[in-house]
C-alpha positions as CSV (number, residue, x, y, z in Angstrom):
1,M,139.2,-1.9,147.5
2,D,136.9,-4.2,145.6
3,V,137.4,-7.8,146.4
4,H,135.5,-10.4,144.5
5,M,135.6,-14.0,145.7
6,D,133.9,-16.7,143.6
7,F,133.3,-20.1,145.3
8,K,132.1,-23.1,143.5
9,E,130.7,-26.0,145.4
10,E,131.4,-29.3,143.8
11,P,128.8,-32.1,144.1
12,P,129.8,-35.0,146.3
13,S,131.5,-37.7,144.3
14,F,133.6,-40.8,144.9
15,A,136.7,-40.1,142.9
16,P,138.7,-43.3,142.4
17,S,141.7,-43.4,144.5
18,S,144.9,-45.4,144.1
19,F,144.2,-49.1,143.9
20,A,147.2,-49.9,146.1
21,P,146.6,-48.8,149.7
22,S,149.3,-47.6,152.1
23,K,151.1,-49.9,154.4
24,T,149.1,-48.6,157.4
25,R,145.9,-49.3,155.6
26,W,147.0,-52.7,154.6
27,A,147.8,-53.4,158.2
28,W,144.3,-52.3,159.3
29,I,142.6,-54.4,156.6
30,A,144.6,-57.5,157.6
31,C,143.9,-57.0,161.3
32,L,140.2,-56.6,160.7
33,W,139.9,-59.7,158.7
34,M,142.2,-61.6,161.1
35,G,139.9,-60.6,163.9
36,L,136.8,-61.6,162.0
37,G,138.4,-64.9,161.0
38,M,139.3,-65.7,164.6
39,L,135.8,-64.9,165.8
40,T,134.2,-67.1,163.2
41,A,136.6,-70.0,163.7
42,T,136.3,-69.9,167.5
43,Q,132.5,-69.8,167.3
44,T,132.4,-72.7,164.9
45,V,134.8,-74.9,166.7
46,V,133.3,-74.3,170.2
47,G,129.8,-74.8,168.8
48,M,130.7,-78.2,167.2
49,R,132.5,-79.4,170.2
50,A,129.5,-78.5,172.4
51,D,127.3,-80.7,170.1
52,G,129.7,-83.6,170.6
53,M,131.1,-83.7,167.1
54,Q,134.6,-85.2,166.5
55,H,136.9,-83.3,164.1
56,Q,140.5,-82.2,163.8
57,W,139.9,-79.1,165.9
58,G,143.3,-77.4,165.4
59,R,143.2,-78.0,161.6
60,L,139.6,-76.9,161.4
61,F,140.3,-73.7,163.3
62,L,143.3,-72.9,161.0
63,T,141.2,-73.7,157.9
64,L,138.4,-71.4,158.9
65,L,140.9,-68.6,159.9
66,L,142.9,-68.8,156.7
67,S,139.7,-69.0,154.6
68,C,138.6,-65.6,155.8
69,M,142.0,-64.0,155.0
70,I,141.2,-64.2,151.2
71,W,139.0,-61.2,151.8
72,A,142.0,-59.0,152.9
73,P,143.5,-58.7,149.4
74,A,140.0,-58.4,147.9
75,T,139.1,-55.5,150.1
76,P,141.1,-52.7,148.3
77,F,139.7,-54.0,145.0
78,I,136.1,-53.8,146.3
79,Q,136.8,-50.3,147.7
80,W,138.2,-49.2,144.4
81,L,135.2,-50.5,142.5
82,G,132.9,-48.8,145.1
83,Q,134.6,-45.4,144.3
84,R,134.7,-46.1,140.5
85,F,131.1,-47.2,140.4
86,P,129.3,-45.7,143.4
87,L,126.0,-47.1,144.6
88,T,125.0,-44.0,146.5
89,R,122.5,-43.0,143.9
90,W,120.4,-44.9,141.4
91,R,122.7,-45.6,138.5
92,P,122.4,-47.5,135.2
93,L,122.0,-51.3,135.5
94,S,125.6,-51.7,134.3
95,T,126.8,-50.4,137.7
96,W,124.9,-53.0,139.6
97,L,126.1,-55.7,137.2
98,V,129.7,-54.7,137.7
99,H,129.3,-55.1,141.5
100,L,127.4,-58.4,141.1
101,L,130.2,-59.8,138.9
102,A,132.8,-58.6,141.3
103,C,131.1,-60.2,144.2
104,T,130.8,-63.4,142.3
105,A,134.5,-63.3,141.4
106,V,135.5,-62.8,145.0
107,G,133.2,-65.6,146.0
108,L,134.8,-67.9,143.4
109,M,138.3,-67.0,144.8
110,Y,137.1,-67.7,148.4
111,A,135.5,-71.1,147.4
112,A,138.7,-72.1,145.5
113,W,141.0,-71.0,148.4
114,A,138.8,-72.7,151.1
115,A,138.5,-75.9,149.0
116,W,142.3,-76.1,148.6
117,L,142.8,-75.6,152.3
118,Q,140.4,-78.3,153.2
119,G,142.1,-80.7,150.7
120,M,145.5,-79.9,152.2
121,L,144.7,-79.8,155.9
122,R,141.8,-82.4,156.0
123,P,140.1,-80.8,159.0
124,W,137.0,-82.9,159.2
125,G,138.7,-86.2,159.9
126,S,136.1,-88.1,157.9
127,R,135.0,-89.0,154.4
128,A,134.2,-85.4,153.8
129,D,137.9,-84.9,153.3
130,D,138.0,-87.5,150.6
131,R,135.7,-85.6,148.2
132,P,137.2,-84.2,145.0
133,L,138.2,-80.5,145.2
134,R,135.7,-79.5,142.6
135,T,132.9,-81.0,144.7
136,I,134.1,-79.1,147.8
137,F,134.5,-76.0,145.7
138,A,130.9,-76.2,144.3
139,S,129.5,-76.9,147.8
140,I,131.3,-73.9,149.4
141,F,130.3,-71.5,146.6
142,S,126.6,-72.5,146.5
143,N,126.2,-72.7,150.3
144,D,128.0,-69.4,151.1
145,Y,127.0,-67.2,148.2
146,L,124.6,-65.2,150.4
147,L,127.4,-64.6,152.9
148,F,129.6,-63.3,150.0
149,V,127.0,-60.8,149.1
150,I,126.7,-59.6,152.7
151,L,130.4,-59.3,153.2
152,Y,130.8,-57.5,149.9
153,A,128.0,-55.0,150.8
154,A,129.5,-54.5,154.3
155,V,132.9,-53.6,152.8
156,L,131.2,-51.1,150.5
157,A,129.1,-49.6,153.3
158,I,132.1,-49.2,155.7
159,D,134.1,-47.6,152.9
160,Y,131.3,-45.2,152.0
161,A,130.9,-44.3,155.7
162,L,134.7,-43.6,156.1
163,E,134.7,-41.5,152.9
164,S,131.7,-39.5,154.0
165,R,133.4,-38.8,157.4
166,K,136.6,-37.8,155.6
167,R,134.7,-35.4,153.3
168,L,132.8,-34.0,156.3
169,A,136.1,-33.3,158.2
170,Q,137.6,-31.7,155.0
171,R,134.5,-29.4,154.7
172,E,134.7,-28.5,158.3
173,T,138.4,-27.6,158.0
174,E,137.7,-25.6,154.9
175,A,134.8,-23.8,156.6
176,A,137.0,-23.0,159.5
177,R,139.7,-21.7,157.2
178,L,137.3,-19.5,155.3
179,S,135.8,-18.2,158.5
180,E,139.3,-17.3,159.8
181,E,140.1,-15.5,156.5
182,L,136.8,-13.7,156.6
183,S,137.5,-12.6,160.2
184,K,140.9,-11.4,159.2
185,A,139.5,-9.5,156.3
186,R,136.9,-7.9,158.5
187,L,139.5,-6.8,161.0
188,D,141.7,-5.5,158.3
189,A,138.8,-3.5,157.0
190,L,138.2,-2.0,160.4
191,R,141.9,-1.0,160.7
192,R,141.8,0.6,157.2
193,Q,138.7,2.5,158.3
194,L,140.4,3.8,161.5
195,E,143.7,4.9,159.9
196,P,142.3,7.5,157.5
197,H,139.9,8.7,160.2
198,F,142.9,9.3,162.5
199,L,144.9,10.9,159.7
200,F,142.2,13.3,158.6
201,N,141.6,14.5,162.2
202,T,145.3,15.1,162.7
203,L,145.6,17.0,159.4
204,N,142.7,19.2,160.6
205,A,144.8,20.0,163.6
206,V,147.7,20.9,161.3
207,A,145.3,23.2,159.4
208,G,144.3,24.8,162.7
209,L,147.9,25.6,163.5
210,V,148.4,27.1,160.1
211,R,145.4,29.3,160.5
212,E,146.8,30.4,163.8
213,E,150.1,31.2,162.0
214,R,152.0,28.7,164.1
215,N,153.9,27.5,161.1
216,D,156.9,26.1,162.9
217,D,154.5,24.0,165.1
218,A,152.6,22.9,162.0
219,V,155.8,21.7,160.3
220,T,156.9,19.8,163.5
221,M,153.5,18.2,163.8
222,I,153.7,17.0,160.2
223,A,157.1,15.5,160.8
224,R,155.8,13.7,163.9
225,L,152.7,12.6,162.1
226,S,154.9,11.1,159.4
227,D,157.0,9.3,162.0
228,L,153.8,8.0,163.6
229,L,152.3,6.8,160.3
230,R,155.5,5.0,159.5
231,R,155.3,3.1,162.8
232,V,151.7,2.3,162.1
233,L,152.5,1.0,158.6
234,E,155.3,-1.2,159.9
235,R,152.7,-3.1,162.0
236,S,149.9,-3.0,159.5
237,D,149.9,-6.8,159.2
238,Q,149.5,-7.3,162.9
239,Q,146.1,-7.3,164.6
240,E,147.7,-7.5,168.1
241,I,150.9,-6.0,169.4
242,S,152.4,-5.6,172.9
243,L,151.0,-3.0,175.2
244,G,154.5,-1.5,175.3
245,E,154.4,-0.9,171.5
246,E,150.9,0.4,171.8
247,M,151.9,2.9,174.5
248,D,154.9,4.0,172.4
249,M,152.7,4.8,169.4
250,L,150.2,6.4,171.7
251,G,153.0,8.6,173.2
252,R,153.8,9.8,169.7
253,Y,150.2,10.6,169.1
254,L,150.0,12.5,172.4
255,D,153.1,14.5,171.4
256,I,151.2,15.7,168.4
257,Q,148.2,16.7,170.5
258,K,150.3,18.5,173.0
259,M,151.7,20.7,170.3
260,R,148.1,21.6,169.5
261,F,146.9,22.2,173.1
262,S,150.2,23.1,174.7
263,D,149.8,23.4,178.5
264,R,146.1,22.8,178.3
265,L,146.6,19.1,178.0
266,Q,148.0,17.1,180.9
267,V,148.6,13.3,180.6
268,A,149.2,10.9,183.5
269,V,150.1,7.3,182.7
270,D,150.0,4.4,185.2
271,V,150.9,1.2,183.4
272,P,152.8,-1.4,185.4
273,Q,156.0,-2.6,183.8
274,E,155.0,-6.3,184.0
275,L,152.0,-5.6,181.7
276,L,153.9,-4.1,178.9
277,A,154.5,-7.5,177.3
278,T,150.7,-8.3,177.2
279,R,149.0,-8.4,173.8
280,V,146.5,-5.7,172.9
281,P,144.8,-4.9,169.6
282,S,146.9,-2.4,167.7
283,L,145.7,1.2,167.7
284,I,143.1,0.4,170.3
285,L,143.9,3.3,172.6
286,Q,144.2,6.1,170.0
287,P,140.4,6.3,169.3
288,M,139.6,6.5,173.0
289,I,142.3,9.2,173.6
290,E,141.0,11.1,170.5
291,N,137.4,11.0,171.9
292,A,138.7,12.2,175.3
293,I,140.4,15.1,173.7
294,Q,137.6,16.0,171.2
295,H,134.6,15.6,173.6
296,G,136.3,16.4,176.8
297,I,139.5,18.5,176.9
298,G,138.9,20.3,173.7
299,R,135.6,21.8,175.0
300,R,137.2,23.5,177.9
301,V,139.1,26.7,177.6
302,E,141.4,25.8,180.5
303,G,141.9,22.3,179.0
304,G,142.2,19.3,181.3
305,A,143.9,16.0,182.1
306,I,143.8,12.5,180.8
307,E,144.6,9.5,182.9
308,I,145.7,6.2,181.3
309,G,146.0,3.1,183.4
310,A,146.2,-0.7,183.1
311,S,145.6,-3.6,185.5
312,R,145.0,-7.3,185.6
313,L,142.4,-9.3,187.4
314,D,141.0,-12.9,186.9
315,G,142.9,-13.4,183.7
316,L,141.6,-10.2,182.1
317,L,143.6,-7.1,181.2
318,T,141.7,-3.9,181.9
319,I,142.8,-0.6,180.3
320,R,141.3,2.6,181.8
321,V,141.2,6.0,180.1
322,R,139.6,8.9,182.0
323,N,139.3,12.6,181.2
324,D,138.1,15.4,183.6
325,G,136.1,17.1,181.0
326,P,132.3,17.5,180.7
327,S,130.1,14.5,181.7
328,L,128.2,12.6,179.1
329,P,124.5,13.5,178.6
330,A,121.9,10.8,179.3
331,D,121.2,10.2,175.6
332,W,124.9,10.3,174.5
333,E,124.7,6.8,172.8
334,Q,122.0,8.0,170.5
335,V,123.5,11.4,169.8
336,Q,127.2,10.6,169.5
337,R,128.0,7.9,167.0
338,G,131.6,8.4,166.0
339,I,133.7,6.0,164.0
340,G,136.3,5.5,166.7
341,I,134.3,3.9,169.5
342,S,132.1,1.8,167.3
343,N,135.2,0.6,165.5
344,V,136.8,-0.4,168.8
345,R,133.7,-2.3,169.8
346,R,133.5,-4.3,166.6
347,R,137.2,-5.1,166.6
348,L,137.0,-6.4,170.2
349,Q,134.0,-8.6,169.3
350,S,135.8,-10.0,166.3
351,L,139.0,-10.8,168.3
352,Y,137.6,-12.0,171.6
353,G,133.9,-12.6,171.1
354,K,131.9,-12.4,174.3
355,R,135.0,-12.3,176.5
356,C,135.5,-8.5,176.2
357,V,133.9,-5.4,177.8
358,L,133.8,-1.8,176.6
359,D,132.2,0.4,179.2
360,I,131.8,4.1,178.9
361,H,130.4,6.0,181.9
362,N,130.5,9.2,183.9
363,H,133.1,9.0,186.6
364,T,132.1,9.8,190.2
365,A,134.9,12.4,190.5
366,G,133.8,14.1,187.3
367,G,134.6,13.6,183.7
368,V,134.2,10.4,181.6
369,E,135.9,7.0,182.0
370,V,136.3,4.3,179.5
371,L,137.0,0.7,180.7
372,L,138.3,-1.8,178.2
373,S,138.7,-5.5,179.3
374,F,139.7,-8.5,177.3
375,P,141.6,-11.8,177.9
376,L,145.2,-11.3,179.1
377,R,147.7,-12.9,176.8
378,T,151.5,-12.4,176.7
379,C,153.5,-11.8,173.5
380,A,156.1,-14.3,172.6
381,P,159.7,-13.1,173.3
């Protein structure tokens, strides 16, 4: 199967979003400017009172607080301009002029709003309140223009920081999704590698029965192989199944092998009932049983026995497969490099990482034992 995936990485950009923010965003913007206004008004009033000045403190506090609130409706406009004309790179002079004009426009609105508030509330309690509105407006605009630039730049900087964080989170989510899909594709490839290997070996056994003129057994084996393959295909989309389902498919595979070896193959199973609902990788036992038969039982004229067991300890499920055939030579890892065991090892590492163990060793009572351990998890009902 040839799979071609073409990824295009788009350069970072600030695509203009909707000018009208959501209600939640409006609430955050209003709260932030309300907090800044209260901080500024409190600092100004407390400082002036400490210096012994005499003003209408309540009116002054309200004037300063409400003056800051003009920045709340201006903030979405500034954010939209920041996305429409980003300053993250050196751009044509027109981009800087757009932001300079926008900052000036916001400053004019602030000065007009603040001048009208002072004319209405008369917070100073002195002749300063008797000045014409245009004089108050000009004084506020000229004295606070640098503050306008700082606030305008702060809104842009915060918006760019939030957008960068959002893009980073999106890229991390996308990377995690692609990593998961790659892992699934790798596991599927390992399964596809195992299934034909198991099929060819079984067909070879059928051919052996035909050569021995055991035609009825060969037909029965083909029928059982068909049934087993049907069960495998039904679960082809599942990387993990219950241990009970795995033991059921393994039993069908052993029925096929028993037809081949007859009384030369003995099987003993010791799997507690409470472990049958635990999750195991599908077709994880078949390669180990196949190796036990091919390299152990099949090399002895008198045949032999295979023991299959399962246990739990410290949150791990351990599956044991032992045969009483010949022991492994010292250099077996360099000499014997079959598809089955290497496939099992790679699947375990893909599914469980470092929390899995595949140990193959000579048993003290003779023969070879395979221990397979991985995190114990229970299938949903």
